[in-house]
N, C-alpha and C positions, 0 to 999 in steps of 0.2 A: 800516558803511554807514549814512549818515544817512537817516532816513525823513522824510515830509512834515511831521510834527509838529516834529521836531528842526530842520528847515530853517526852519520858521516861527518857532521860538524864536530862532534866530540873527538872523532879519530884524527881530524886534521887540525883542529884548534885546541891544543892543550900545552901545558907547560912542560910536561914530561909524561912518559908512560912506561909500563913494565909489561913485556910481552911473553906469551907462551907459558903461563902458569897452569896448574891442574887443580880441579876442585876436589874437595874432600867430602865424605858422606854428609848429607843434610847441612852443608855449609852455606849454600845459596838457594834462593828461590827466584823464579822468573817474575819480572815486574808485571808482565801481561797476565799470566795465568795464576800466579801465586803458588804454583807447584814447585816441588824441590827439583833442583838441578842434579842430574846423576853424577856420581863420583867419577873422578879421572877425566872430566871434560876440560878441554882447552879453554882458557879465558885470559883476558888481559885487563890491566888496571890503567886508567887514564886520570891524570890530575889536571883539572880544568883551571882556567884563569880566574874563576870565581871561587877557587879553593875547595872544590868538591872532589871527592874520590869516587870515580865511576867505574863500574865493572861491566865488561861486555864479553860475551862468549866469542871464541875464536881469537884470531890475531888481527893486526891492522889490515891485512890483505883479504880477510874473509869477507864474502859478499852477503852473508846472511846472519850477521851478528845480532844477538839479542841482549837487551838490558837485563841484568840480574842484580839481585840485592843480597848482601851478606847478612846472614842471620846469626852466625857465630864465628869465633876465631877472628875478632876484630884486629885490624892492623894497628901498629903504633900510631900511625897518622890519624886514623879514624877515632881512636881513643882520645888523642890529643884534641881533635876537632870537637868532641863531645864536651870537654871540660874547659876549652879555651874559646874566647870570642874572636875567632878569625875575622878579619875584615872581608866582608862579602860584597862584591859589586854586582850590579844587575847584569844578567847574562841574556843578551837578546836572542829571541827565538824566531825561526823562519815563519813568517806570516804573510802569505800571498795576498795581494790587494783584491778586494771583492766590491767593485763599484755597485752602487744602488741605482734604482731607476732615476732618481733625481740627479745623480752624478752624470748619467747619460744625457739627460736634458741639458745640463750645464756644458757638457762636452769634454771635460778634462778633470783629472784628479791629481792630488799630490801623492807621490810615492816615496818611500823611505828605504834606504839601503845602507848596509853596514859591511865592514871588512875588518879583519884583525889588523891592528895599527902598524905592526912592524914587519909585515910580510905581504907584499902585493901579489904574491902567487897564490895566496889563500883564497877560498871561495868568497864571492860577494853575494849577499843574500838579502831578500826583502824582509822588513820587519814592520810592526805596527807603529802607529803614532805614539802609543804608550811607551813602547820600548825606545823609540827615538827620543822621547822626552827624558829618558833616564840614562843619559850618556855617561860613559866612563872612559878612562884613558887607555883601556885595553883595545878599544875599537875606534875606527874612524867612521864618521857618519856623513851621509849626504841625502838631500831631498831635491826633488825636481818635479816639474809639471809634466803630465803625460796625457796626450790626447786620446780620447776613447770614442768620440763621435765626429762625424763629418764624412766626406767622401773618402774612399779607400786611398786614393793618391795623396790627398791632403794629409791624412793621418800618417801614412807611411813617410811622407816627406818631413813633416814636423817632428815626429818621434825619432827619425834617423838623425836629424840635426841635434836633438837632445843627446842621443847616444854618442855622437861624434864629439860633442862638447865635454862629455864625461870621461872619454877614453884617455885623455892625457893623465888624469889623476888616478883613474881606475882602468888600467889597460885591459882587463879581462871582462869588463862589464858587457861587452857585445856578445859574449857567450851566454849571458843570462837574459838580456833584454832583446826582444824581437819587436820591430816597429809596429806590427799590427796586433800585438798581444792586448787583450781586453777590448779591442775595437768591435763595435757592433754597428752595422749600417742602419740608418733610419728606416722604419717600416714603410714599405711601398716605394722606397728610393730605387734608383737604377741598380746600385750595388746589392740591395736587399733582394730584388727580383732576380738578379743574376745569380746570387748565391743559392736561391731557391731552385732555379732551373738546373744549376750544376749538381745540387744534391739529388734531384730527381733523376738526372742522367746516371749518377753513380749507383743509385739504388736500382 
């Protein structure tokens, strides 16, 4: 099931799209519920870089688009896709890092980020090691070490240096990366106790 971030990636990272079409009776079903989409609903078609034809309700500016699947009245493109072996390259998916307890003991992790290759204004997003290992020419890839343990100031300082070093090649990465993201203070450390006291004051 596609989430909002994945739908936004489809809207911003595509070869071309057709906006403002209208559904016909029992032509589409919702990917999430498998129920029929009512007739005369606004939808758009997006052609992704890995040669998929994707249907979303609404238009590009819609804030609550849903993924739908065509069940009849196939387009010429989709019919051709069924009978032709189009070259399909791996399409990276947003996969936020989830450090384990052992990662926190080590104190840092490797993070993997990608961006569409020919447009630096496109979103930069985190992917899994698996997707990073399946690189293709449509995206540009980077990896870097990220501190997740230590004192608050140490982690902030080191991760900000990492962000600064990436910004020349990825100008918008500072919108995605926050120096203290994924950081956890060690149990019973000064920062740990301070965070506990602050949470008690807030509650």
